[in-house]
N, C-alpha and C positions, 0 to 999 in steps of 0.2 A: 396627405400623408404621401412618402416619394418611397416606390419601388425597392429594395434591397437588391439594385442593381450595379455589378462596377462598371467604372467606363468604357476599360480594353474591352475588347471579345476573346482577347488571349492572356492567358494567368498561369503565374506559376505553380505548380505540383510540390509535392515532399519529393524527394528525394530517391527514384526506385533502385534497389538492388545495393543500399549505400552497407549493410552489414549484409551478417550471414549467422548461420545457425547459430554457432558457438558465442557468438558478438549475442546475441538475441538472449540466452540461455544468463550469461556471464549480467547482464543487465536485468533479467528477472529476478536471479538471486540476489543482486545487490540493493536490488529495489526496497528486501526484505529488512535489509542491516540488518543482519543475523548475528554479529557480536552485541551490539546496540540492541538490538531487540531484547536478548538474553540479559541483559544484562538491566534492561531496563524492568522485568518479568519477572527473571526468576526468582528474587525472594517474595514477591507479592503472589505469584502462585502457591512457594513452598509455605507460608504464612497461612494458605486458605487448605490448599491437602496434604502437608508434610510429603514426605518423600515420596507419596505419587505423581509430583511433579513431572517426571519422563512420558508415565502413563496419561495424564494430561497432553501431552506436545502430540503424543499415538494418537489419542483421541480425535484431534483439535484438527489431526493431518486428514480423517473422514472428506467433513463434509470440505476444506477446501479439495481433494484430488476430483472429488464428486463435481466441484462446480469449474476445477479445470479442464476437466471430461466437459463439461457446458461450451467453455469458451473456446475449445477445441473446433467444436461441430460449428457452431453460429459464427467463428474468422472462415473455415471451408467454405460455409454459403456466403457471407459478407466480410470478406476483410478489407474492416474499416476500422480508421486508424481512431471510431469514435467510441467500439466495441461497445460494452456495456448499451450506451446510448443510442446508437445503431440500430443495437438487437430488440431490445426495447420496445423501440418504436415500431416497428415492423412487426413485431408478435404482438404486443397490448396495446400500440396506440402511442398516439407524438404526447399526452399529460404524462404518461407514467415514464413514459424514455425521457422526457423533462427531465421529472423529478432524480433518476437513475444518473444521467449525465450532471446536473448540480449535486449532487452527494459527490462524485468523482472530483469535481473540480473544488471542494471545499476540503477533505479528503487532504489535496495537497496540501490546500491552505493552512489550516490546523498544525501539520506535523513539520514544514521544512523549517519555519526557525529553528523547533525542538531540535532538530538532524541535525542541521550545521552549531548551532551554543553545544550539542557535543560532541561535534565532531573539535569545535574551538578548544575547547576543556581538558579532553582527552589526548590533543593534542600538545595539551601544555605542559599535563600531567608529567608524557610519556618524554620530554624534553627537559625535562625536571624546571620547568617555568609553574612552580606551585604560586608563588605570588600571583603572579597575571592573572592565574587560574580562578583565583578569590577576587578577582577585583570586577566590580561588576559593572563598570564603565570597558575596560581594554575588551570584559570576552563582552559585552554586547556588542560594540564598533568592530570587533575582526569577525563575530557571528554574520553582521550586515555583509561587511566584505565576502565575507564565503558564499551568501546566496548570492551576491552579483556575478564573483568570477564562475560559480556552476550554472547561472542563468544565460550569461555568455557565452561559454563552453556548450551547453545545449543549441544558440541561436547560431553560433559559427558553423560547428562539423558536426553532424552526429557520426562519421566515424570517428573521427578526432575521441569523443565521449566514448564511443563505443572500446576502443583502445584501451583507453583509462579503465574503462568500468574491468575488464579481462585481470591489469594488472591488479587494482582493489580487490578484488573479489577472492585471487590465488593469493594475496596476500593476505586479507582476516582471514582466508579458510585452515592455512597455513600455523597461523597466530593462535586460532582456537584449536586445532586438536591438537599440535605440543602444546598449549595450556592443559589439555582434558589426558593429556599422555603421561604427565610427569605427575598431576593431582591424585589420580588414579595407584600409578605407580609407588608413590609417596603413602596413600592411603593401604596396600598389601605388604608396603614394608615396614608400615608402623610408623613411618616416621612424618606424620602430618601432625599439624600440630595445633590442629583444632578438634572439635569433636567430632571426629571422624565416624563414621561407619558403612560398613563394608556393602558393597551394591548386591541387592534381591533381585531377582526375578517377579518378585510381587508388587515390585515399585511399577512394574508396567499397571498393572492395572488401575484406569482410573478411575472405578465406582465403588472404592474402598470409602473416598471420603462422603460422597454421596452430596445431596442434596443441594443446599447454598452454595456450600463450598465447591462443590462439582461444577456447577451453573458458570461464577466468578472465575474459576478456575478454566476455562470452556472458553468463557468471553474472551480474557488476556491471550491462549491460545491461538483465537483466530490472529489477535493481533499481530504476534508475531509473524505469521507466517503470510500476512496480507503485503501486497507489491507483488507478488510474481508476476503477475500479468503486465505487467510494464511491458513487460516483451513482446503481447499480442497489441499492445500502443504503439507500437512500431511495425507494425504488418506491411503499410503501403510503404516504406523504406527497410523491409526486410527481403532477400531473394525469397525463390520459395512461398509467398505468400499466405499462398492459404491454408499452407501444409506446417510450414516452419514455426512460425510464433508459438501457433497453440501445439507443436511437442516439447517450445523451449518453456511452457507457460506446467505442463506436465511434469515434466523433468527437474524442474525445480524444486515443485513441491517435494521430489521425493528427496533431491539431494538434500534439502534444508529438512526432510524428516530426517535423515541418517544424522547430521551434525546439531540437531538440535534435541536429540532424545542423548546421542552420544558425550555434550556438553554439560547437558543435565543431571546425569547420574555420576557423571567425574565435581560437579559443584558442591551435588546433594550429599555425596560419599565424603567429598575430603571436609567440607566447612559444617556439615551436618544439621538439621534441620534451624534447631534452636539460632543459632548464630544469622542464618539466613533471613526465616520469621521476625529477628529483634532489627535485620538492617533495609527491610523491606520496601522503607521510601525510600533508599538513600543508593542507587546505585553505583555510587562511586566508590561504595564499601562493597557492595561485591567485588566486579571486576580490575577492584583497584585494590584497596586493601587486601583483597583476597589474593591476588597476582604477587604481593607481598609476600602472603603467608608460603603461597607455594613455590616462584620461583626463587624469591629472593632478588636479588639485583638485576636479575633478567627478565622483573615484572614489566620492563617497558616492551615487553610483548604484547602479553594482554592488551594494555593499553595505549600500542598501535594496533591493535586488531579492531580497539572498539573507535579507535577515530575514522581511524579508515573506511570503517562500514559505514559509520555516521556519516562520512565525506560525500561515498560513493553514492547511499541511498539520498542525500541530495539533492542532488543529481538528478538520478533516475524518477524520483517521488515528483519533479515537475512534471516527466513524459506524461503522463499518463494525464495528469492536469491541462495540460496545455496542447492536445491531442486532440482532448474531450469536445476543450472549447472550441477549435478548427472545426471537428467535422460537425458543432451542432450550428456556426455559424455558416458552413455549407451547407445545412437545410435547413437554414432562415432561423431555426430557434435560436438565435443570439443576432446582437445588430454584425454586418460582413466586418465591422472592423477588428475584427477577433479571426476573420480566415484569413487574412493576413498573409501570405507566404513570402518569405524575403526572396527578390528575385536571382541572386545572386547564391545564397548560402543555402534555399530551398528547407527551409525548415518551417514551423511557425510563431514566429517572430513576436510579434505583439501580443496574441496571447500567454506565450512563453514568460515576456515580461509582467504581463497581467500576470499570471500565480504569483511572480517571483516575488513583485511591491505590495499586491496584495497579502503573499505571507506574510514580509518583512513590517507589515501596520500592524499586522496579528502578532507577533511574535512582540515587538516591544512593547502594544499595550497590553497585552495579558502577561506583561511581565512588571507590569508597574502595577498592576491588581493587588497579584501577589504569588510567590512560589506555587503555591497548593492550585492555584487557578493554572499554572501552566498544565499540570497533573491533570487537574480537571479536565480540557481542553481532549487530550490523548486520549482518556478515559469516555469522551465523549467519539472520539475516531471512532473507536468500536462499533460506536450502534450505524455511524453513516456507513463504518466497512459491510458489517453483518447484510443492512438494508439494498445496496447494492450488488453483492452476491446474490444474495436470497430471489431477488428482480432479475438476472441472468439466469442464474437453474430452472425458474418457471416459463421464462421466457423461449428457453433451452426446447424447454419439451411443445412448447405450443407453436414453436414455430416450428417443428420438423413432425406434428403430430401425424402427420400421413405416412411417414417412414416409421412409427414406431411396431407395425404389424409385419414390418416388411421381411422379419429375422430376432433371434434374440439377442445378437451384439448391438443392434439400433435399441431393444428396447430398454435394453440394462443401460447400453451407456450414453444412450441421450433421451431418453426420456425418463426410466425408473432411476437414474442416477442422479441425475441433477435434478428430481425434485425431494426429491430425500436429502439431499444436500441443502435444499433451499428449504424443505420444510423444516430441519437442525437447526439453521442459522435465524430463522422465526422462531421458533425456540428458543433460543438465548435471544432474540432483539426485547421478545414479550418479556422473560424473565427477568434478563439487564432494568431495561424502564423502570419495573415493578420494585428491583432489589434499588435504583438508583435515585427513586422519588423519596426514597427516606435519608432525610440530611446527614444519618449517623454514619454512613455507607462512602458517602464522600471525603477527599483526603480534608483532614483536621476537623473532620465533623461542622465544617462551613453550610448556610443555609441560604439558597435564593429563593424570593419567593416560596417557603415553603417548601419546597425542592433542594436534590440535592442540584448542584454544579453543574456536573456534568449532564444530568437532562436538561436542564437550562439551554445550556451550551446547545447540545443539539436539536432540543426543541428551537428553539431559537431561530437559529440556520435555517433549519426548515420552514421555520416562516418567513422569513425573509426571501428564500428561495421561490414558496409559493407565491409572494407577494410580486416578487421578478417574472416569473412567470406570466402573470394575468397581465403584466404590463407588456409583457412584448407581444404577448397574443392580440392585446389593446392596439399597439404599434404594425404589427404586423402579423397576418393571422395566416399567414398562409402556410406556413409549420404543422399547422392546428388543420388542416386538409387530409393529411395523411391516411390511411386507412390502413389495420392491422391485415397481413399477408400470411400468406404458410408456402410454404417451399413444400413444389409439387415430389412425390414419391418419385427417390432416387433424382434430385435434380445436381444435377452438377455444380460445381462451385463456381462462383462470378469470380470476373480477376479484381482488382483495386478499385475504385472511384466508378465501377461501370454500378448506373443506378437503373429504380426500375421505370423509372421515371424519370427522361431527363430534364437537370437540372442546372444550371446556370455555374461557370466554376469560380471560384475565387477569385477577388483582386489580387492584385502583388501589392507589394511593401511598399512598391514606390507612387503607386495611385491610389487614389483618398476614395473610400468608398461614398454611393449618394445616401444621404438623407437614412440614418439610422435616427 
C-alpha cells in the first residue's frame, strides 16, 4: 500500500483574507436560500399547523441559534474549513467525525440540483417564458448549465463569488419584504382577493397544533434555516478567521428569523390556511400564483426573489461540501486527490467539481424516477442536517468540558446551550424516522422496501457512507489513529491550519497525489 503523500513538499493552501465579515454574512444567508425555502415549505407547514406557521418558524430558530453558538466556540478553538468533520473528530473520535463529514457532503449532493432547477424555473417565469419553464428537457439542460457555471465561479474566485452573493442577498431580501409589505397592506385594507385573515399574536404559539403536526413542522423549520454555517466553512479564507465566521453564522440565524416570521405572517394572512394547505405540494402556486394575486403585474418581483435565492444557494451549498471534502483529505480521511488546491485560484478545485458532478448525476437520476422522488430526497436531507448539527452541539460541550465550570457564560453558551440544541434535534430526528417509516406519510404515499422513500434514501446514503469509510480505513488507516482531545481551560484559539500534531500539506492541483 502506498502512503497518502504528495510528490512536492510545497503545496497550495486556500487564499487567506479573501473575504470579510459582511461577505461571510451574505454567504451564510444565501446558503439558506430564504425565498426558495419559504416557497418550498410554507404550504406544507401550514398544512400541518395552520395559522401557527410563524410560531413554528420561531421555535425552529431555537435549536439553530444554540447550534450556531457551538459553531462559534468550536471555530474559535479550531478554525478549520471542515467544521463539523474536524471538530467532531477532535471531540468524539475519527469514526464519528468521518460520518459527520459524509453527512455534510451528501447534503450538498442531494440539494444542489434541486436549487438550480428552481432557479431556472422561476427565472424563466419571471421573464415570461412560461412555455420553456414547462419543457422538461430545456429545464434540465439549463439546470445542468447553472450547476456548471456556479461550480466554475466557486473554483475561479472566492472574492468574486462573495461579491455576487452580496448582490443576490440584497436583491432577494428587498423583493421578499416588498411582497410581505404589500400583502399585509391589502389584508388590512380589505382588498385581498383570497381568504384573508388578520394576523394575531397567538400565531406565534408553536404548541397549539401539538403532536405529530408540530414535529413535522419543526423538521421543515430546521430545513429552512439550514445552510447558515457555510460562512464558517470559509473560515480559512475569511479575515479574522477565529471570530468573524462564527459571528456571521449567528447573525445569519437572527436575520433569517426576522425574515421568516414576517413573511410567514404576511403569506398566511393574505392567502389563508385553506389555500396554502391545498397547494402544499406546489411551490409555484405558493409564490408564483400567490404573487400574481398580491402584486398583479408586478409579480415578477417575487419570482425574481425566488430565482435569485435558489441561484445564490446553488453556489453557496457547494462551499461546505467541497471544503469538508478538502479537510477530510488533508487529514487522510479521504484520498489525497480531494485535497488538491488550485495553485492559481487557491480554491479546492477537485472537491468542488466532484460535488457539482455528483449532484448533477443525482438530479438527473432522481428526475427519471419521479417528481415525488425529488421531493422525497429533499425530505431525506432534513435527517442528515439534524444528524450533523446534533453531533456539532455534542462535540462543543465535550471538547470544551474543562471550561464549563469557569463561569455562567461558558456553562450556558459553550455547554448547556449546544447540548439542549443537540437534544432537540435528536428528538426531531427520532420522531421523523418513526414518521417516515410509514409510507403513507411520504409524497404520493409511495413505498420503497416497505418504508417511506425519504427514509430509504437517508438510510441508503448512510450505509454507502459506512461502506466507503470501512474501505478507506482498509486502504489507509492513518486518520483512524487520531484520538479524541479536550481543550484546556482558557486555551487560546489556534490559527488556521495549525494542527495539534504536524501533518503533510495537501498536493497542488498540478501535482498528482500518489497511490490512493
